[in-house]
N, CA, C and O atoms as a DFTB+ gen file, in Angstrom:
368 C
 N C O
     1  1     111.545     109.635     122.961
     2  2     111.006     109.309     124.218
     3  2     110.275     107.943     124.290
     4  3     110.312     107.196     125.268
     5  1     109.612     107.711     123.145
     6  2     108.850     106.347     123.009
     7  2     109.927     105.198     123.092
     8  3     109.668     104.232     123.810
     9  1     111.073     105.240     122.430
    10  2     112.098     104.407     122.375
    11  2     112.631     104.085     123.774
    12  3     112.910     102.935     124.113
    13  1     112.764     105.193     124.599
    14  2     113.379     105.118     125.874
    15  2     112.243     104.377     126.832
    16  3     112.590     103.484     127.605
    17  1     111.022     104.758     126.740
    18  2     109.981     104.146     127.529
    19  2     109.882     102.630     127.197
    20  3     109.777     101.782     128.082
    21  1     109.920     102.351     125.929
    22  2     109.785     101.030     125.590
    23  2     110.928     100.131     126.006
    24  3     110.752      98.976     126.395
    25  1     112.081     100.706     125.905
    26  2     113.276     100.070     126.381
    27  2     113.240      99.764     127.945
    28  3     113.522      98.666     128.426
    29  1     112.865     100.850     128.648
    30  2     112.823     100.746     130.099
    31  2     111.751      99.715     130.588
    32  3     111.960      98.975     131.550
    33  1     110.523      99.715     129.823
    34  2     109.494      98.751     130.251
    35  2     109.948      97.336     130.046
    36  3     109.745      96.491     130.917
    37  1     110.583      97.039     128.869
    38  2     111.091      95.763     128.543
    39  2     112.168      95.352     129.547
    40  3     112.220      94.187     129.941
    41  1     112.939      96.184     129.924
    42  2     114.067      95.785     131.038
    43  2     113.354      95.481     132.331
    44  3     113.741      94.519     132.995
    45  1     112.365      96.203     132.736
    46  2     111.785      95.890     134.007
    47  2     111.077      94.488     133.899
    48  3     111.130      93.705     134.847
    49  1     110.474      94.208     132.837
    50  2     109.769      92.962     132.703
    51  2     110.784      91.700     132.708
    52  3     110.613      90.692     133.395
    53  1     111.787      91.907     131.894
    54  2     112.900      90.856     131.949
    55  2     113.544      90.646     133.309
    56  3     113.806      89.531     133.758
    57  1     113.791      91.839     133.960
    58  2     114.486      91.687     135.217
    59  2     113.654      91.006     136.353
    60  3     114.214      90.477     137.314
    61  1     112.269      91.041     136.205
    62  2     111.360      90.533     137.084
    63  2     111.170      88.926     136.796
    64  3     110.982      88.127     137.714
    65  1     111.234      88.576     135.513
    66  2     111.079      87.063     135.151
    67  2     112.235      86.373     135.225
    68  3     112.141      85.211     135.620
    69  1     113.433      86.841     134.912
    70  2     114.757      86.119     134.984
    71  2     115.636      86.486     136.085
    72  3     115.618      87.646     136.494
    73  1     116.487      85.522     136.661
    74  2     117.398      85.984     137.727
    75  2     118.518      86.831     137.223
    76  3     118.733      86.879     136.012
    77  1     119.242      87.500     138.066
    78  2     120.112      88.605     137.865
    79  2     121.141      88.307     136.728
    80  3     121.084      89.047     135.746
    81  1     122.030      87.360     136.743
    82  2     123.058      87.381     135.680
    83  2     122.398      87.151     134.312
    84  3     122.858      87.693     133.307
    85  1     121.293      86.329     134.268
    86  2     120.749      85.962     132.955
    87  2     120.079      87.298     132.432
    88  3     120.273      87.691     131.282
    89  1     119.299      87.958     133.315
    90  2     118.453      88.985     132.952
    91  2     119.383      90.149     132.409
    92  3     118.988      90.824     131.458
    93  1     120.537      90.379     132.964
    94  2     121.367      91.432     132.472
    95  2     121.867      91.153     131.016
    96  3     121.861      92.072     130.198
    97  1     122.281      89.954     130.693
    98  2     122.719      89.478     129.426
    99  2     121.420      89.741     128.313
   100  3     121.549      90.284     127.216
   101  1     120.242      89.253     128.849
   102  2     119.070      89.370     128.039
   103  2     118.639      90.747     127.795
   104  3     118.145      90.990     126.693
   105  1     118.752      91.690     128.665
   106  2     118.490      93.082     128.543
   107  2     119.441      93.748     127.622
   108  3     119.022      94.573     126.810
   109  1     120.715      93.436     127.702
   110  2     121.684      94.049     126.730
   111  2     121.392      93.454     125.305
   112  3     121.484      94.150     124.294
   113  1     121.055      92.199     125.283
   114  2     120.942      91.638     123.927
   115  2     119.678      92.276     123.344
   116  3     119.750      92.647     122.172
   117  1     118.536      92.451     124.004
   118  2     117.357      92.885     123.385
   119  2     117.544      94.481     123.163
   120  3     116.956      95.040     122.238
   121  1     118.300      95.116     123.959
   122  2     118.550      96.482     123.589
   123  2     119.320      96.724     122.326
   124  3     119.049      97.662     121.576
   125  1     120.270      95.875     122.105
   126  2     121.001      95.991     120.886
   127  2     120.157      95.608     119.633
   128  3     120.194      96.246     118.581
   129  1     119.465      94.608     119.829
   130  2     118.574      94.081     118.731
   131  2     117.407      95.079     118.355
   132  3     117.024      95.217     117.193
   133  1     116.859      95.779     119.454
   134  2     115.813      96.789     119.123
   135  2     116.522      98.042     118.509
   136  3     115.958      98.659     117.605
   137  1     117.710      98.420     118.964
   138  2     118.289      99.467     118.456
   139  2     118.656      99.377     116.970
   140  3     118.506     100.321     116.195
   141  1     119.184      98.090     116.597
   142  2     119.445      97.772     115.241
   143  2     118.195      97.865     114.300
   144  3     118.252      98.335     113.163
   145  1     117.007      97.345     114.915
   146  2     115.759      97.355     114.152
   147  2     115.214      98.774     113.923
   148  3     114.677      99.085     112.860
   149  1     115.371      99.648     114.979
   150  2     114.886     100.982     114.824
   151  2     115.830     101.673     113.815
   152  3     115.323     102.363     112.931
   153  1     117.134     101.535     113.888
   154  2     118.024     102.136     113.020
   155  2     117.720     101.682     111.482
   156  3     117.647     102.554     110.617
   157  1     117.569     100.494     111.199
   158  2     117.116     100.029     109.839
   159  2     115.849     100.719     109.414
   160  3     115.765     101.216     108.291
   161  1     114.885     100.762     110.256
   162  2     113.621     101.410     109.900
   163  2     113.911     102.840     109.467
   164  3     113.466     103.300     108.416
   165  1     114.682     103.536     110.327
   166  2     114.911     104.981     110.062
   167  2     115.667     105.239     108.652
   168  3     115.353     106.132     107.865
   169  1     116.700     104.319     108.470
   170  2     117.496     104.400     107.197
   171  2     116.539     104.039     106.067
   172  3     116.631     104.710     105.039
   173  1     115.695     103.132     106.122
   174  2     114.737     102.807     105.022
   175  2     113.812     103.943     104.718
   176  3     113.484     104.203     103.560
   177  1     113.366     104.657     105.814
   178  2     112.515     105.843     105.627
   179  2     113.248     106.883     104.820
   180  3     112.671     107.505     103.927
   181  1     114.593     107.089     105.143
   182  2     115.401     108.102     104.474
   183  2     115.714     107.772     103.167
   184  3     116.042     108.665     102.386
   185  1     115.655     106.537     102.794
   186  2     115.841     105.955     101.432
   187  2     117.357     105.624     101.201
   188  3     117.852     105.557     100.076
   189  1     118.062     105.419     102.390
   190  2     119.543     105.094     102.218
   191  2     119.653     103.543     101.945
   192  3     120.508     103.164     101.145
   193  1     118.897     102.702     102.519
   194  2     118.994     101.329     102.363
   195  2     119.683     100.744     103.558
   196  3     120.648     101.364     104.004
   197  1     119.329      99.685     104.103
   198  2     119.880      99.164     105.293
   199  2     120.580      97.881     105.005
   200  3     120.887      97.227     106.002
   201  1     120.888      97.402     103.862
   202  2     121.375      96.093     103.496
   203  2     122.878      95.990     104.030
   204  3     123.604      96.984     104.067
   205  1     123.243      94.887     104.388
   206  2     124.609      94.613     104.800
   207  2     125.638      94.833     103.791
   208  3     125.563      94.206     102.734
   209  1     126.609      95.669     104.001
   210  2     127.667      95.879     103.002
   211  2     127.392      96.893     102.017
   212  3     128.197      97.054     101.099
   213  1     126.315      97.620     102.100
   214  2     125.956      98.713     101.083
   215  2     126.601      99.969     101.333
   216  3     126.886     100.773     100.445
   217  1     126.846     100.140     102.665
   218  2     127.643     101.428     103.001
   219  2     126.659     102.565     102.951
   220  3     125.448     102.374     102.841
   221  1     127.226     103.778     103.037
   222  2     126.517     105.038     103.151
   223  2     126.087     105.455     101.757
   224  3     125.188     106.290     101.656
   225  1     126.655     104.943     100.675
   226  2     126.424     105.429      99.229
   227  2     125.329     104.601      98.637
   228  3     124.993     104.811      97.471
   229  1     124.742     103.666      99.362
   230  2     123.714     102.709      98.699
   231  2     124.299     101.708      97.745
   232  3     125.437     101.263      97.898
   233  1     123.577     101.392      96.847
   234  2     124.119     100.319      95.883
   235  2     125.049     100.919      94.801
   236  3     125.823     100.208      94.160
   237  1     124.950     102.148      94.639
   238  2     125.717     102.855      93.469
   239  2     127.210     102.837      93.843
   240  3     128.066     102.382      93.083
   241  1     127.483     103.369      95.087
   242  2     128.984     103.397      95.427
   243  2     129.423     104.825      95.007
   244  3     128.708     105.586      94.356
   245  1     130.819     105.141      95.496
   246  2     131.319     106.343      95.072
   247  2     131.699     106.426      93.617
   248  3     131.926     107.526      93.113
   249  1     131.775     105.387      92.967
   250  2     132.273     105.367      91.559
   251  2     131.163     106.014      90.600
   252  3     131.461     106.171      89.416
   253  1     129.941     106.382      91.043
   254  2     129.072     106.993      90.216
   255  2     129.226     108.467      90.112
   256  3     128.396     109.098      89.457
   257  1     130.246     109.093      90.719
   258  2     130.551     110.464      90.552
   259  2     131.255     110.661      89.195
   260  3     132.007     109.812      88.717
   261  1     130.974     111.790      88.631
   262  2     131.680     112.107      87.336
   263  2     132.633     113.250      87.621
   264  3     132.215     114.230      88.237
   265  1     133.887     113.182      87.209
   266  2     134.817     114.113      87.430
   267  2     135.214     114.847      85.963
   268  3     135.515     114.176      84.976
   269  1     135.175     116.186      85.960
   270  2     135.549     116.844      84.717
   271  2     136.775     117.690      84.980
   272  3     136.967     118.268      86.049
   273  1     137.637     117.732      83.888
   274  2     138.889     118.659      83.967
   275  2     138.434     120.027      83.927
   276  3     137.547     120.403      83.160
   277  1     139.054     120.801      84.776
   278  2     138.782     122.377      84.823
   279  2     139.391     123.124      83.665
   280  3     138.968     124.244      83.378
   281  1     140.421     122.521      82.949
   282  2     140.873     123.191      81.817
   283  2     140.287     122.937      80.619
   284  3     139.874     123.877      79.939
   285  1     140.163     121.559      80.173
   286  2     139.595     121.207      78.877
   287  2     138.159     120.600      79.039
   288  3     137.500     120.473      78.007
   289  1     137.635     120.231      80.177
   290  2     136.310     119.681      80.280
   291  2     136.207     118.235      79.978
   292  3     135.091     117.744      79.811
   293  1     137.294     117.500      79.893
   294  2     137.300     116.093      79.678
   295  2     136.752     115.373      80.852
   296  3     137.152     115.677      81.975
   297  1     135.781     114.354      80.662
   298  2     135.309     113.558      81.882
   299  2     136.327     112.437      82.062
   300  3     136.764     111.799      81.105
   301  1     136.703     112.213      83.384
   302  2     137.740     111.195      83.656
   303  2     137.656     110.856      85.129
   304  3     137.044     111.642      85.852
   305  1     138.201     109.780      85.647
   306  2     138.152     109.373      87.011
   307  2     139.694     109.179      87.446
   308  3     140.013     108.354      88.302
   309  1     140.494     109.892      86.876
   310  2     141.946     109.650      87.180
   311  2     142.477     110.885      88.065
   312  3     141.773     111.883      88.219
   313  1     143.661     110.775      88.595
   314  2     144.189     111.846      89.355
   315  2     144.459     113.121      88.519
   316  3     144.138     114.250      88.889
   317  1     145.090     112.822      87.338
   318  2     145.285     113.896      86.411
   319  2     144.551     113.670      85.005
   320  3     144.306     112.528      84.615
   321  1     144.251     114.671      84.348
   322  2     143.590     114.620      83.109
   323  2     144.433     113.844      82.107
   324  3     145.614     114.125      81.903
   325  1     143.777     112.841      81.478
   326  2     144.492     112.133      80.329
   327  2     144.652     112.962      79.098
   328  3     145.420     112.575      78.218
   329  1     144.037     113.984      78.983
   330  2     144.113     114.708      77.721
   331  2     145.121     115.956      77.972
   332  3     145.994     116.151      77.127
   333  1     145.044     116.686      78.943
   334  2     145.821     117.782      79.184
   335  2     146.867     117.707      80.303
   336  3     147.818     118.489      80.333
   337  1     146.667     116.721      81.253
   338  2     147.623     116.503      82.371
   339  2     147.241     117.468      83.512
   340  3     148.010     117.524      84.472
   341  1     146.250     118.152      83.507
   342  2     145.889     118.990      84.666
   343  2     145.434     118.253      85.771
   344  3     144.754     117.261      85.510
   345  1     145.665     118.526      86.977
   346  2     145.135     117.729      88.183
   347  2     144.010     118.502      88.852
   348  3     143.572     118.137      89.944
   349  1     143.530     119.583      88.201
   350  2     142.374     120.318      88.762
   351  2     141.141     119.764      88.159
   352  3     141.052     119.746      86.931
   353  1     140.128     119.285      88.939
   354  2     138.939     118.675      88.450
   355  2     137.733     119.171      89.271
   356  3     137.903     119.643      90.395
   357  1     136.469     119.059      88.686
   358  2     135.424     119.324      89.410
   359  2     134.383     118.193      89.254
   360  3     134.357     117.462      88.264
   361  1     133.532     118.097      90.284
   362  2     132.502     117.143      90.134
   363  2     131.210     117.653      89.483
   364  3     130.675     118.708      89.825
   365  1     130.726     116.818      88.497
   366  2     129.611     117.291      87.828
   367  2     128.543     116.111      87.678
   368  3     127.471     116.317      87.109
């Protein structure tokens, strides 16, 4: 509700200061910038990190997962186990 009220107040002030076509562009630009800023704050609070190109896995990436063969227990990151050839694996 605070975000909605803040956005509405900024939109009214800009529309009174600037003429119509310019105010519409300015309102949209400020809305996008505020939305991006608030999203980054929320992601930082959750500990995800908001850097460009980091994705949803943070800095580690999906390669930090460890896969283990269900038959022999060998750790690997391939489609089939290099030791026994089984394609069944679990994440550990």
